Each structure stands twice: as structure tokens, then as C-alpha cells.
N, C-alpha and C positions, 0 to 999 in steps of 0.2 A: 538374226541369229545365223551363224555360219555352221556348215556341217562339220561334225567331228572327224569324219572320214574324208581325207583329202581327195579320194577318188570320186566322191559324189560331187564335190565342187558346187554345192548349192547354198544359196543365201535366201532366207525368208525374213522379210522386214517386219518381224513381230518380236516383242520382248516383254516379259512380265517382271515387274519390280514391285517392292512394297517397302513401307516404312521410310526411314531417312534416305535410303538409296533412291526411292521413287521421288520423294520430295525434292531432292537435289537437282533433278533434271526435268521437273514438271514444266518449266518454261523454255525448253529447247525449241527452236524454230524448224526442226527437221521432221517432227512426228506429230501425229494426232494421238489422243489419249482417251481410253475408256477408264474413268476413275470410279472405282467401286469403293464406297465408304461403308465399312461393315460395322464399326463401332465409333461412338463419340458424337459430340455436337459442338458447334461453334460458328463463328463468322468467317466467311470466305469472300474475298473480292475477286470477281471474274470480270476482266476488262473494266467497265465503268459501273458494274452492278455489284451491290453489297448484298450477300445472301446469308441467311441463317440456315445452316445445314444440320439436319438431325438424322443420324443413321437409323436404318440403312438407306442409302441414297446413291444416286448415280449422276455423274457429270460426263458429258461428251464434249471433248475439247478438240478444236482443229489446230493446225500447226502455227496459227497466228495468235491464238488466244493467250492472254496473260492472266495468271492466277496467283494469288498471294493470301496468306493468312497468318495471324499470330497464334492461331489455335491448331496448326497442322499436327503438332506433337500430341494433341488430344484425340486425334483420329487414328483408327486402324484402317489403312487404305491399301488396296491392291490396284495397281495400274498396269493396263496393257497398252504399251506403246506400239504404234504401227504407222507405216506409210500406206496410202491407198493402193499402191501397186502391189501390196501383199494380197489384195483381193483380185486385182485385174491389172495386167501390165500396162493397159491403156490409161489408167487413172492417175495421170500426173496432176500436180497441184493446179496447173494452168487451166484445166478444164472445169474446175469447180466454180462455175458461174452460171447465171441463168441462161445466157446466150447458148453456151454449149449444151446445157441440160435440155433446152427446148429442141435444139437441132438433133440431138441423139434420140428423140422419141421414136419408138418402134424398133430400136436395136437392143441387143443383149447388154451392151455397155450402159445403156440408159437404165436398165434394171439394177445393175450393180451400183451405178451412181446414186440411185434412189435409196439404196441401203445405207448410204452415208449421209443422208439428208439431216440426220440428228446432229451432225458435226458442222454442217455448212449452211443449213436452212435454204437450200437452193430451190426447193419445190414449194415455196411459200409456207412451209410448215415452220412455226415458231420454235426456236431452240429452247430447250427446257432443262431445268434441274428436276430430276425424277426422284420423288420420294417413294421408296419401294415397300411393298409388303414383304414380310419375312420370307415367305415362300419364294418370291421372285429373287430376293437377294441370294438365297441358297442356290437356285438354278444358275444364276449368273456367276457366282463364286465357283461352282463346280465346273462350269465351262471355261472360266479363266484358268483354273487348275489343270484342266485337260490340255489347253494350249501350252501351258508351262511345261507339263510333263513330256509332251511330244517334242518340244524344242530342246529340252535338256537330255532326255533319254535316247532319242533317235534310234529306236529299236530296229527299224527296218527302213527300206528305201522309200516307203510311203510317208515318212515323217513330215516332209514339207507339205504334201497335199493334206495329210490328216490334221496338222496344226492349222492350216488355212480353213479346213472344213469346220473345225470347232469355232474358229474366228467368224466364219460366215453364220454359224448357228447363233453366236453371240449377237451379231448385228441384227439378225432376223428377230431374235427375242427382244432386243432393245426397241426395234421398230414397232413391235406389238405392245410395248409398255409405255410408249410416249404419251405425254399428257398435253392438254391445251395450255396456253398461257405462254409466258416468256420468263427470262431470267430475273425480271424485276418482281414478278409475282409468282411465288412458289405455289405450285398446285399439287395437292395430295392426290395420289393416284385414284383413290376411291371417289373423288368428287367430280368425275367426268359427267358431262351432260347426258351421255348415253344411258339408256335404261339400265338400271343397276343389275338386274338379273342377267341381261345380255352381256354386259361388260364383265361381270364376275365369271360367267361361263367362258367368254373369250380368253380371259386371263388364265383360267384353269386349263383350257385347251393348249394355250401357248406354253404353259409350264410342263405339259405332259404330251408333247407332240410325238414322242417316240413310243407311246404306250397305247394299248388297246382301250379305246373309249367307246361305250355304247350309250344309247338313250336311257337304258335301264340304270346304268351307273350314274348318269347325270340326274335322273329323277331322284335317286337316293342321296346323292351328294348335295343337291340344292333343295330337297324336300318339295319338289314341284313336279306336276305331271307333264308328260311329253307334249301334250296338246298346247299347254300354256307356253312351254319352252319354245316350241316351233312357231307359235303365233307371235311371240315377242321377237324372236329372231327374224321372222318374215317381215315384221313391221320395221325393225331397225336396220336389218342388213339385206333385206330383199332376197333371202334364201333360207333354207332350213339349217339347223345346227350341224347336222352330219355332213351336208354338202359344204358348209363353211369349213369344217374340219379337214375335209379332203383338199379343199382349196389351199388351206394353210400348209398342209403337208407337201402339196405339189409345188408351191412357191419355194419352200426350203429345199426340196429335192432338186428343183431346177437350178437354184443357185449353186448347190454343191456340184451338180453335174457340169455346170458352165465353167466353174473356176477351179476344179480339182480333177485329179485322175484316179481317185480312190475307187476300188472295185464296186461294181454295181450292187453286189450283195450287201456290202457295208452301207452304201447309200440307202438302200431299202430299209435296213434295220434302223438306221438313224431317224427315219421318219415313220417307223411303226409298222413296216411290212415284213413279215417273216417269210413270205412266199415271193421270191424274186420274179416269177412269171406273172403273178397277179400285179406286182408293182410295175412291171414293164407295160402291162396292158393299161394300167392307170395313167402312166406317163404318156402313152400313145393317145389315149382318150383326151387328156388335158392339153397337151402341146401339139398334137397332130403328127408327132414323130416318135420313133422308138428312142429309148435312152441313148443308144450309141449314135443315132442320127442327130439327135438334139445336141449331144456333146460335140460332135463334129461341126454342126452348123454354128454353134455358139463360138467355137474356136476360130471359125473363118469369118465371123460377122465383122463387117467393116466398122471403123471407129465412128464415122459420120455417114 
């Protein structure tokens, strides 16, 4: 998407399409796609795999994937088209292989490359068709809409960074919603091997990462006392639920700081911190750097 104002001269490699307009360019070899299927069901062929898709569902396609269906008109789809350089200027298509992925370990580019593992399977995670819970599809659709609005309205000079920040949040959410299995075996999201209580809580935290969540709220939401919640979490995740929630928030905040220039106060609010001073201290504790130092460090981080 190009800036409307010629003086800005900015291009962001993100675009949201739906319906027939999206279907007509689903097989272009220039972009990756986040395909959000909101309504409908039918057969879809992705590369050599024949899938039965039942909405709501999510497909993550890379630039080489081929997809076809006689049932496309039965779906209500929204598709976010992107190039990886929309996330990070270093992420050209050539580096999406295991060799580069392993060589990047320890760099901030490695973390961004990992966010796109759902599209390329480079970190040994099997690529999936994700069948979504209704609440997850609402969150994803809202984020896609926010990307679309920023790209179309361009209300201020932060629109390139803000659209990318919602894109990052989308990738972060998708990473948390991934299922085991592959495209030949459709795995419903609630059938993970992880302890169901732990998994349900993780999904709830993922869906509400910008909200204030307390143990009391989780007790009421899941009709379970805090001791059981923390013991199950400790057994499955080797940490307590609130420490895990802080970790989730810091991972998302770090990605937004790395790859955008939106104001610190806005980053804090996006991950549930109304006090920017408290947020800054949390960043320093987690990353060992202040937010501005972390942002500068990430900008200067070498490719390899």
C-alpha cells in the first residue's frame, strides 16, 4: 500500500482484500497470505493436500503455495496479503530456509523469522490448517480490520508503523493458536495434547493480552481455584500463570518495539500497561534494556 500523501513517500507491503477480489489473486507468487475464513464450508486443495474446511478457520500460505477450490464462492474470506519485508527489511524470501534460520539464532532477526514459521515451517513446526474457536476468529478479524483501516485512512504519519504493529499482533496471535499436525490431518484447536485447563487459559490470555487479567478473574472464568491453576501451569509450562502472561506481553511488546516506531505509550497500552513507567521497568527487567535502548539495539542488530 502506497501513502496517499506524496510527501510521505512510504510503501507498506500489506493489503487486505476479500471475496472475489481476494480469490482472483490468491495464487500470486509475490506475497504470503493470511486467509481468514469466517463463514462457509467446502473442499480446498492446497498444494497436494485436499482439505475439508469448516469456518471459522485460518490458512497461512507462503509465496509458493498453490490453492484452489470449486467451493470458494461458498466461503466468506478476508485475506491479508503481505511480503515478509513488511515485518522486517531483512526478511527476503531467500532466507526462509533452515540454514539461515539456524545461523540467525540469537539475533532479533531470528525472532522475527520465527513469527513467520506458520508460513514456511522452518523451525520444524508442521504447517497447519487452524480450525478456530469463535472468540479467536473475532480477535483475528478485528486485527485484520485494524490493519485495513490504517492502510486506507492514513490519518497521521504513524500509519505505516501502526499498520505493521497490528500485523505483528496478528502474527503473534496466530503463533499462539497453532495446532499440532499437518495439512493432511486437520486438527481441531481444542484437541491439543496439552492439559485442557492450561490450554484454555493460554488461549484466553492470548485473546485478552491488552486487558487487565488477575488470578481472581481466572478463578471465576474457569471455575477453578488459583492453587489448581498454578499447579497445572507449573506442571505443563514450568511457571505460574501470571508469570506466563507477563512473558506473553513482553514477547509482543518486544516485537512491536523492534519493528515499528510507534510511541512507547501506545506500545504499553497495546500490551495492557496503562502506566508507561511501570511498562518501561517491565521491559528493562525482561530484556535487560530500557525500551529505547532495546529499540536501538534491535535496529542495529546484524543480519547474521
